[in-house]
A tleap script that builds the chain and sets N, CA, C and O, in Angstrom:
source leaprc.protein.ff14SB
mol = sequence {
  NMET LYS ALA ASN VAL GLY GLY ILE ASP ARG
  ILE LEU ARG ILE VAL LEU GLY VAL ILE LEU
  ILE ALA LEU ALA ALA THR GLY THR VAL GLY
  TRP TRP GLY TRP LEU GLY VAL ILE PRO LEU
  ALA THR GLY VAL PHE ARG PHE CYS PRO ALA
  TYR PRO LEU LEU GLY ILE SER SER CYS PRO
  MET LYS LYS CASN
}
set mol.1.N position { 119.308 85.358 101.839 }
set mol.1.CA position { 118.063 86.056 102.060 }
set mol.1.C position { 117.642 86.741 100.765 }
set mol.1.O position { 118.375 87.567 100.220 }
set mol.2.N position { 116.495 86.403 100.296 }
set mol.2.CA position { 115.936 87.027 99.107 }
set mol.2.C position { 115.144 88.258 99.538 }
set mol.2.O position { 114.331 88.189 100.459 }
set mol.3.N position { 115.385 89.374 98.874 }
set mol.3.CA position { 114.693 90.624 99.219 }
set mol.3.C position { 113.184 90.445 99.072 }
set mol.3.O position { 112.708 89.952 98.049 }
set mol.4.N position { 112.440 90.846 100.093 }
set mol.4.CA position { 110.983 90.772 100.036 }
set mol.4.C position { 110.316 92.063 100.520 }
set mol.4.O position { 109.097 92.113 100.681 }
set mol.5.N position { 111.114 93.096 100.750 }
set mol.5.CA position { 110.595 94.407 101.146 }
set mol.5.C position { 110.996 95.386 100.058 }
set mol.5.O position { 112.183 95.556 99.778 }
set mol.6.N position { 110.027 96.023 99.451 }
set mol.6.CA position { 110.353 96.923 98.352 }
set mol.6.C position { 109.707 98.284 98.482 }
set mol.6.O position { 108.796 98.487 99.285 }
set mol.7.N position { 110.195 99.208 97.681 }
set mol.7.CA position { 109.643 100.539 97.481 }
set mol.7.C position { 109.160 101.294 98.692 }
set mol.7.O position { 109.922 101.594 99.611 }
set mol.8.N position { 107.888 101.591 98.674 }
set mol.8.CA position { 107.265 102.407 99.718 }
set mol.8.C position { 107.330 101.704 101.071 }
set mol.8.O position { 107.529 102.350 102.100 }
set mol.9.N position { 107.165 100.392 101.071 }
set mol.9.CA position { 107.255 99.610 102.301 }
set mol.9.C position { 108.610 99.835 102.969 }
set mol.9.O position { 108.687 100.020 104.184 }
set mol.10.N position { 109.656 99.817 102.184 }
set mol.10.CA position { 111.018 100.000 102.697 }
set mol.10.C position { 111.185 101.395 103.293 }
set mol.10.O position { 111.713 101.540 104.395 }
set mol.11.N position { 110.743 102.411 102.573 }
set mol.11.CA position { 110.868 103.791 103.050 }
set mol.11.C position { 110.104 103.992 104.353 }
set mol.11.O position { 110.616 104.607 105.287 }
set mol.12.N position { 108.876 103.474 104.416 }
set mol.12.CA position { 108.068 103.621 105.630 }
set mol.12.C position { 108.710 102.932 106.825 }
set mol.12.O position { 108.679 103.463 107.936 }
set mol.13.N position { 109.292 101.757 106.609 }
set mol.13.CA position { 109.958 101.037 107.696 }
set mol.13.C position { 111.150 101.825 108.225 }
set mol.13.O position { 111.333 101.939 109.437 }
set mol.14.N position { 111.961 102.369 107.320 }
set mol.14.CA position { 113.138 103.122 107.737 }
set mol.14.C position { 112.743 104.387 108.489 }
set mol.14.O position { 113.319 104.696 109.532 }
set mol.15.N position { 111.763 105.121 107.964 }
set mol.15.CA position { 111.319 106.353 108.621 }
set mol.15.C position { 110.716 106.052 109.992 }
set mol.15.O position { 111.036 106.729 110.970 }
set mol.16.N position { 109.854 105.053 110.071 }
set mol.16.CA position { 109.243 104.688 111.353 }
set mol.16.C position { 110.306 104.259 112.362 }
set mol.16.O position { 110.253 104.648 113.529 }
set mol.17.N position { 111.260 103.465 111.916 }
set mol.17.CA position { 112.331 103.019 112.804 }
set mol.17.C position { 113.151 104.171 113.352 }
set mol.17.O position { 113.436 104.224 114.548 }
set mol.18.N position { 113.528 105.089 112.480 }
set mol.18.CA position { 114.329 106.248 112.910 }
set mol.18.C position { 113.536 107.115 113.886 }
set mol.18.O position { 114.080 107.582 114.886 }
set mol.19.N position { 112.259 107.329 113.599 }
set mol.19.CA position { 111.425 108.139 114.498 }
set mol.19.C position { 111.314 107.494 115.873 }
set mol.19.O position { 111.482 108.171 116.887 }
set mol.20.N position { 111.036 106.201 115.922 }
set mol.20.CA position { 110.921 105.515 117.213 }
set mol.20.C position { 112.221 105.558 118.002 }
set mol.20.O position { 112.212 105.793 119.210 }
set mol.21.N position { 113.334 105.332 117.322 }
set mol.21.CA position { 114.632 105.364 118.003 }
set mol.21.C position { 114.926 106.774 118.528 }
set mol.21.O position { 115.420 106.927 119.645 }
set mol.22.N position { 114.626 107.796 117.733 }
set mol.22.CA position { 114.854 109.175 118.163 }
set mol.22.C position { 113.988 109.519 119.376 }
set mol.22.O position { 114.453 110.174 120.309 }
set mol.23.N position { 112.739 109.078 119.359 }
set mol.23.CA position { 111.853 109.337 120.499 }
set mol.23.C position { 112.337 108.625 121.755 }
set mol.23.O position { 112.248 109.173 122.854 }
set mol.24.N position { 112.844 107.419 121.599 }
set mol.24.CA position { 113.372 106.679 122.752 }
set mol.24.C position { 114.653 107.330 123.265 }
set mol.24.O position { 114.860 107.417 124.475 }
set mol.25.N position { 115.505 107.785 122.365 }
set mol.25.CA position { 116.773 108.397 122.765 }
set mol.25.C position { 116.558 109.716 123.503 }
set mol.25.O position { 117.345 110.071 124.382 }
set mol.26.N position { 115.502 110.439 123.153 }
set mol.26.CA position { 115.231 111.709 123.822 }
set mol.26.C position { 114.376 111.542 125.076 }
set mol.26.O position { 114.141 112.507 125.804 }
set mol.27.N position { 113.914 110.328 125.325 }
set mol.27.CA position { 113.116 110.076 126.523 }
set mol.27.C position { 111.651 110.413 126.360 }
set mol.27.O position { 110.912 110.424 127.345 }
set mol.28.N position { 111.210 110.688 125.144 }
set mol.28.CA position { 109.811 111.025 124.903 }
set mol.28.C position { 108.910 109.810 125.095 }
set mol.28.O position { 107.802 109.924 125.619 }
set mol.29.N position { 109.393 108.655 124.669 }
set mol.29.CA position { 108.669 107.402 124.878 }
set mol.29.C position { 109.536 106.496 125.735 }
set mol.29.O position { 110.714 106.774 125.959 }
set mol.30.N position { 108.950 105.427 126.202 }
set mol.30.CA position { 109.679 104.499 127.061 }
set mol.30.C position { 110.651 103.626 126.287 }
set mol.30.O position { 110.997 103.901 125.139 }
set mol.31.N position { 111.079 102.559 126.961 }
set mol.31.CA position { 112.055 101.633 126.380 }
set mol.31.C position { 111.555 100.995 125.097 }
set mol.31.O position { 112.357 100.608 124.247 }
set mol.32.N position { 110.242 100.879 124.940 }
set mol.32.CA position { 109.688 100.201 123.769 }
set mol.32.C position { 110.024 100.942 122.472 }
set mol.32.O position { 109.926 100.356 121.394 }
set mol.33.N position { 110.410 102.196 122.550 }
set mol.33.CA position { 110.803 102.945 121.364 }
set mol.33.C position { 112.040 102.360 120.693 }
set mol.33.O position { 112.247 102.535 119.492 }
set mol.34.N position { 112.861 101.664 121.479 }
set mol.34.CA position { 114.061 101.023 120.916 }
set mol.34.C position { 113.696 99.852 120.014 }
set mol.34.O position { 114.550 99.340 119.290 }
set mol.35.N position { 112.447 99.428 120.051 }
set mol.35.CA position { 112.002 98.385 119.124 }
set mol.35.C position { 111.987 98.917 117.685 }
set mol.35.O position { 111.789 98.153 116.740 }
set mol.36.N position { 112.193 100.211 117.526 }
set mol.36.CA position { 112.313 100.807 116.204 }
set mol.36.C position { 113.498 100.257 115.425 }
set mol.36.O position { 113.584 100.436 114.210 }
set mol.37.N position { 114.407 99.588 116.119 }
set mol.37.CA position { 115.545 98.949 115.456 }
set mol.37.C position { 115.044 97.864 114.496 }
set mol.37.O position { 115.664 97.626 113.459 }
set mol.38.N position { 113.946 97.216 114.826 }
set mol.38.CA position { 113.424 96.124 113.990 }
set mol.38.C position { 112.943 96.634 112.630 }
set mol.38.O position { 113.413 96.138 111.606 }
set mol.39.N position { 112.027 97.603 112.578 }
set mol.39.CA position { 111.632 98.085 111.244 }
set mol.39.C position { 112.785 98.754 110.499 }
set mol.39.O position { 112.851 98.680 109.272 }
set mol.40.N position { 113.690 99.402 111.221 }
set mol.40.CA position { 114.843 100.019 110.574 }
set mol.40.C position { 115.710 98.946 109.903 }
set mol.40.O position { 116.108 99.105 108.749 }
set mol.41.N position { 115.998 97.874 110.611 }
set mol.41.CA position { 116.831 96.801 110.056 }
set mol.41.C position { 116.146 96.108 108.884 }
set mol.41.O position { 116.794 95.813 107.879 }
set mol.42.N position { 114.844 95.845 108.997 }
set mol.42.CA position { 114.149 95.177 107.893 }
set mol.42.C position { 114.079 96.071 106.665 }
set mol.42.O position { 114.069 95.572 105.540 }
set mol.43.N position { 114.031 97.375 106.861 }
set mol.43.CA position { 114.036 98.297 105.728 }
set mol.43.C position { 115.401 98.408 105.084 }
set mol.43.O position { 115.514 98.445 103.859 }
set mol.44.N position { 116.435 98.462 105.899 }
set mol.44.CA position { 117.797 98.588 105.379 }
set mol.44.C position { 118.217 97.320 104.636 }
set mol.44.O position { 118.800 97.397 103.555 }
set mol.45.N position { 117.921 96.150 105.216 }
set mol.45.CA position { 118.338 94.886 104.608 }
set mol.45.C position { 117.341 94.346 103.585 }
set mol.45.O position { 117.604 93.343 102.922 }
set mol.46.N position { 116.189 95.021 103.462 }
set mol.46.CA position { 115.145 94.650 102.495 }
set mol.46.C position { 114.637 93.226 102.688 }
set mol.46.O position { 114.235 92.570 101.727 }
set mol.47.N position { 114.657 92.754 103.920 }
set mol.47.CA position { 114.165 91.413 104.212 }
set mol.47.C position { 113.385 91.436 105.521 }
set mol.47.O position { 113.877 91.912 106.543 }
set mol.48.N position { 112.160 90.914 105.473 }
set mol.48.CA position { 111.331 90.786 106.671 }
set mol.48.C position { 111.101 89.306 106.913 }
set mol.48.O position { 110.508 88.638 106.067 }
set mol.49.N position { 111.556 88.767 108.052 }
set mol.49.CA position { 111.406 87.340 108.312 }
set mol.49.C position { 109.942 86.876 108.417 }
set mol.49.O position { 109.661 85.694 108.221 }
set mol.50.N position { 109.031 87.766 108.716 }
set mol.50.CA position { 107.624 87.385 108.826 }
set mol.50.C position { 106.965 87.228 107.453 }
set mol.50.O position { 106.011 86.462 107.315 }
set mol.51.N position { 107.452 87.933 106.450 }
set mol.51.CA position { 106.834 87.877 105.122 }
set mol.51.C position { 106.813 86.479 104.514 }
set mol.51.O position { 105.763 86.069 104.019 }
set mol.52.N position { 107.911 85.721 104.522 }
set mol.52.CA position { 107.844 84.369 103.946 }
set mol.52.C position { 106.855 83.465 104.682 }
set mol.52.O position { 106.198 82.627 104.065 }
set mol.53.N position { 106.751 83.636 105.994 }
set mol.53.CA position { 105.812 82.833 106.777 }
set mol.53.C position { 104.368 83.118 106.384 }
set mol.53.O position { 103.509 82.237 106.419 }
set mol.54.N position { 104.121 84.375 106.008 }
set mol.54.CA position { 102.772 84.785 105.625 }
set mol.54.C position { 102.545 84.732 104.115 }
set mol.54.O position { 101.433 84.966 103.642 }
set mol.55.N position { 103.594 84.425 103.365 }
set mol.55.CA position { 103.482 84.350 101.909 }
set mol.55.C position { 103.336 85.709 101.253 }
set mol.55.O position { 102.663 85.837 100.230 }
set mol.56.N position { 103.965 86.731 101.836 }
set mol.56.CA position { 103.843 88.104 101.356 }
set mol.56.C position { 105.182 88.575 100.805 }
set mol.56.O position { 106.239 88.147 101.269 }
set mol.57.N position { 105.131 89.456 99.819 }
set mol.57.CA position { 106.306 90.153 99.318 }
set mol.57.C position { 105.843 91.480 98.745 }
set mol.57.O position { 104.889 91.528 97.968 }
set mol.58.N position { 106.516 92.556 99.126 }
set mol.58.CA position { 106.138 93.860 98.591 }
set mol.58.C position { 107.098 94.305 97.489 }
set mol.58.O position { 107.011 95.434 97.006 }
set mol.59.N position { 108.009 93.420 97.093 }
set mol.59.CA position { 108.902 93.709 95.967 }
set mol.59.C position { 108.132 93.563 94.658 }
set mol.59.O position { 107.280 92.686 94.524 }
set mol.60.N position { 108.435 94.417 93.708 }
set mol.60.CA position { 107.761 94.277 92.400 }
set mol.60.C position { 108.194 92.981 91.730 }
set mol.60.O position { 109.322 92.519 91.906 }
set mol.61.N position { 107.286 92.408 90.966 }
set mol.61.CA position { 107.575 91.154 90.266 }
set mol.61.C position { 108.498 91.440 89.094 }
set mol.61.O position { 108.317 92.417 88.367 }
set mol.62.N position { 109.488 90.578 88.922 }
set mol.62.CA position { 110.436 90.730 87.825 }
set mol.62.C position { 109.899 90.027 86.584 }
set mol.62.O position { 109.340 88.933 86.669 }
set mol.63.N position { 110.077 90.670 85.429 }
set mol.63.CA position { 109.646 90.054 84.171 }
set mol.63.C position { 110.743 89.117 83.672 }
set mol.63.O position { 111.924 89.462 83.706 }
set mol.64.N position { 110.353 87.948 83.216 }
set mol.64.CA position { 111.340 86.974 82.720 }
set mol.64.C position { 111.570 87.138 81.253 }
set mol.64.O position { 112.367 86.405 80.667 }
savepdb mol mol.pdb
quit
């Protein structure tokens, strides 16, 4: 897996994931809050499976 999630995108995914999971764990939102595992995992592993399908990458370009 080549990293395709970078910088601010990664931070936002991790924060959103943690918030959703915390809200689900406290019962503030329904079961759908556990879907926060998805953005959390994509932020931690720096890979989003949808990005290659859409031809997107938020990682900075490397200079050769």
